[in-house]
C-alpha positions in Angstrom: -0.3 0.1 -0.1 1.4 3.4 -0.9 2.5 5.9 2.0 -0.3 8.5 2.6 -0.6 11.5 4.8 -3.3 12.1 7.3 -4.0 15.8 8.4 -4.9 16.2 12.0 -7.4 19.2 11.5 -8.1 22.0 13.8 -9.9 25.5 13.3 -8.6 27.8 10.7 -7.9 27.6 6.9 -4.9 25.8 6.9 -6.3 22.3 7.2 -8.3 22.9 4.1 -5.6 24.2 2.1 -3.5 21.3 2.6 -6.5 18.9 2.3 -6.9 20.7 -1.1 -3.2 20.5 -1.9 -3.1 16.8 -1.0 -6.3 15.2 -2.3 -5.2 11.9 -1.3 -4.5 12.8 2.0 -7.0 11.6 5.1 -8.5 14.3 7.1 -9.0 13.6 10.9 -11.3 15.7 12.7 -12.0 15.5 16.2 -15.6 15.4 17.8 -16.0 18.9 19.8 -13.2 20.6 18.3 -13.7 23.3 15.7 -13.0 23.1 12.2 -13.6 24.3 8.6 -15.0 21.0 7.1 -18.2 19.7 6.2 -17.5 15.9 7.2 -18.3 13.0 5.2 -17.9 9.4 4.8 -14.0 10.6 3.0 -13.4 12.0 6.7 -12.4 10.3 9.9 -14.0 11.7 13.1 -12.0 10.8 16.0 -12.3 11.2 19.6 -9.4 12.2 21.9 -10.7 9.6 24.5 -10.2 6.6 21.5 -6.6 7.3 20.0 -6.0 3.2 20.2 -8.7 3.1 17.5 -7.4 6.2 15.4 -4.3 4.5 15.5 -5.8 1.2 14.0 -7.9 3.2 11.7 -4.8 5.1 10.1 -2.7 2.1 9.8 -5.3 0.4 7.9 -5.3 3.2 5.5 -1.8 2.9 4.8 -1.1 6.3 6.8 2.8 6.7 7.8 2.8 10.3 7.9 0.9 13.1 10.2 0.6 16.5 9.7 -0.8 19.0 12.5 -2.9 21.9 10.9 -5.0 24.5 12.6 -5.6 25.4 16.1 -6.9 23.1 18.7 -7.8 23.6 22.5 -7.3 21.3 25.1 -10.2 18.5 25.2 -12.4 18.0 28.1 -11.7 14.0 28.3 -14.1 11.6 29.5 -12.4 8.9 31.4 -15.6 6.3 30.7 -15.2 6.7 27.2 -11.4 5.8 27.1 -10.7 2.7 24.9 -7.8 0.0 26.3 -5.0 2.2 25.0 -5.8 5.2 26.5 -6.9 3.4 29.8 -3.4 1.9 29.9 -1.5 5.6 29.7 -4.1 7.3 31.7 -1.7 7.7 34.7 1.0 9.2 32.8 -1.8 11.1 30.9 -2.8 12.6 34.1 0.6 13.7 34.6 1.2 15.7 31.4 -2.2 17.4 32.0 -0.9 18.9 34.9 2.2 20.4 33.1 0.7 22.4 30.5 -0.1 22.3 27.2 3.2 22.1 25.6 4.2 18.9 28.0 0.8 17.5 26.9 1.3 18.1 23.2 4.9 16.7 23.3 3.2 13.6 24.7 0.8 12.8 22.5 3.2 13.6 19.4 5.3 11.0 21.2 2.3 8.4 21.1 1.9 9.1 17.8 5.7 8.3 17.0 5.7 5.0 19.1 3.0 3.9 16.9 4.9 4.4 13.6 3.9 7.8 12.6 6.3 10.5 11.3 5.3 13.9 12.3 6.0 16.3 9.1 5.5 20.0 8.8 2.7 21.7 6.5 5.6 23.3 4.5 7.1 19.8 4.1 3.9 18.2 2.2 3.3 21.6 0.4 6.4 23.4 0.0 4.6 26.6 -1.7 3.0 27.4 1.8 6.2 29.5 2.2 8.2 32.4 0.7 11.8 32.4 -0.4 13.6 35.4 0.3 12.6 38.5 -1.6 10.1 41.3 -1.7 6.7 39.6 -2.5 4.8 42.7 -3.0 5.6 46.7 -3.0 8.8 48.3 -1.9 10.1 49.7 1.7 12.1 52.6 2.6 15.3 53.3 4.9 12.9 54.0 7.9 11.4 50.6 7.7 14.9 49.3 7.8 15.5 50.7 11.3 12.4 49.6 12.7 12.8 46.0 11.3 16.4 46.1 13.1 14.5 47.2 16.5 11.8 44.6 16.1 14.3 41.9 15.5 16.2 43.0 18.7 13.2 42.8 20.7 12.2 39.3 19.1 15.1 37.9 20.2 14.6 38.9 23.8 11.4 37.7 23.6 12.3 34.3 21.8 14.4 33.3 25.0 11.6 34.0 27.0 9.1 32.3 25.3 6.6 35.2 24.6 5.4 35.6 21.1 6.2 35.7 17.5 5.5 39.1 16.4 6.3 42.9 17.2 4.9 46.1 15.7 7.4 48.9 15.5 7.0 52.5 14.1 9.7 55.3 14.1 11.7 53.4 16.4 8.7 53.2 19.0 7.7 49.5 19.8 3.6 49.7 19.7 3.1 46.2 20.4 4.2 42.9 20.9 2.4 39.3 20.4 1.2 37.7 23.3 -0.9 34.5 24.0 -3.9 36.2 22.3 -2.1 36.1 19.0 -1.2 38.5 16.2 -4.7 39.7 15.3 -5.1 40.9 18.8 -1.8 42.7 18.7 -2.7 44.5 15.4 -6.0 45.5 16.9 -4.2 47.1 20.0 -2.1 49.0 17.7 -5.2 49.9 15.4 -6.7 51.5 19.0 -3.6 53.0 20.0 -3.9 56.9 20.4 -2.7 58.9 17.2 -1.0 61.5 19.5 1.6 58.7 20.2 2.4 58.1 16.7 4.0 59.9 13.6 1.3 59.4 10.8 4.1 60.5 8.3 6.2 57.5 9.2 4.1 54.3 9.2 5.5 51.4 11.0 6.2 47.3 10.4 4.7 44.2 11.5 7.7 41.4 11.9 6.8 37.8 12.5 9.3 35.2 12.7 9.4 31.7 14.5 10.8 31.6 18.0 14.4 30.3 18.5 14.1 26.2 18.5 10.6 26.4 17.9 9.2 22.9 16.4 7.9 24.3 12.9 6.3 20.9 12.5 3.9 21.6 14.8 3.7 25.5 15.4 5.2 27.5 12.3 3.9 31.3 12.1 1.5 32.4 9.6 0.1 35.2 7.7 -2.9 35.4 5.4 -5.5 37.5 3.9 -6.8 38.6 7.6 -3.4 39.6 8.7 -3.3 41.9 5.7 -6.6 43.5 6.5 -5.5 43.9 10.4 -2.3 45.6 9.0 -4.2 47.9 6.8 -6.3 48.8 9.5 -3.4 49.4 12.4 -2.1 51.7 9.5 1.3 50.0 8.8 3.3 50.1 5.9 4.1 46.2 5.9 5.0 43.1 7.0 8.1 41.2 7.2 8.6 37.6 7.5 11.3 34.9 7.7 11.7 33.3 4.6 10.9 29.4 4.5 9.7 29.4 8.1 6.3 31.4 8.1 3.4 30.1 6.0 2.0 32.2 3.4 -2.2 31.4 3.7 -4.1 31.5 0.5 -0.8 33.0 -1.3 -2.5 34.8 -4.2 -5.2 36.3 -2.1 -2.7 37.4 0.4 -0.4 39.2 -2.3 -3.2 40.5 -4.3 -4.7 42.1 -1.3 -1.3 43.6 0.1 -0.8 45.1 -3.4 -4.2 46.3 -3.3 -3.8 47.9 0.3 -0.4 49.3 -0.7 1.4 46.9 2.0 4.6 45.7 1.4 5.5 41.8 2.1 9.3 41.1 2.7 10.8 37.8 3.6 14.0 38.2 5.0 16.1 36.8 7.8 17.2 39.2 10.9 20.5 41.1 10.1 
């Protein structure tokens, strides 16, 4: 049987993009978790309480690789619904549940690995999701260079403290940093900043990059059409992302919208 990919789908557009790009993939959605699919016979609707059954189903379909895509909140587990496999790891699972989301995720991924499934990143199976170095839309000015440099200095500090992946800098001033709430909330916060604190003649930039030692198979930063709209509302000149390590969702739509709104997008490593 030919090796196949399974997409473990959470919320957002990325799982849909991956499934469209990989028509032979198997899409797994989880009961109680949000997603953007209309489930039919070609999907697997799994339960977190019955991972043992999911492993067997994936093996029967020739699945050897899995891709995690989309956001997913910690599930409310019903121990009375556990299958034999889940009952066997219940003690370890209880310990992981007390250690936070990162520990829990690593534990679950290790389970998949132990059952013969390789975890791969979205960009590994659909390379067009990331951008090579260069200007993708528009152009930038010297002032943007200074802001990008300052943003990268701050991102390095944020990375060491595991805080966030994005910063907005304008005319040398930090207008906001990304925290747990995400990039959209960061940009909303910037858009609501009192204009008296900003220099309207010198628009700022959003810089978004992965944190150091971030597992890009699990959590790769992304921008898309919603980001462009939010950057426009925030009154910024453009976006800088790291090449090959930031997802560019709905690429054509994103670039077209950026051009329409006169927002530059540049893929470049930190200087």
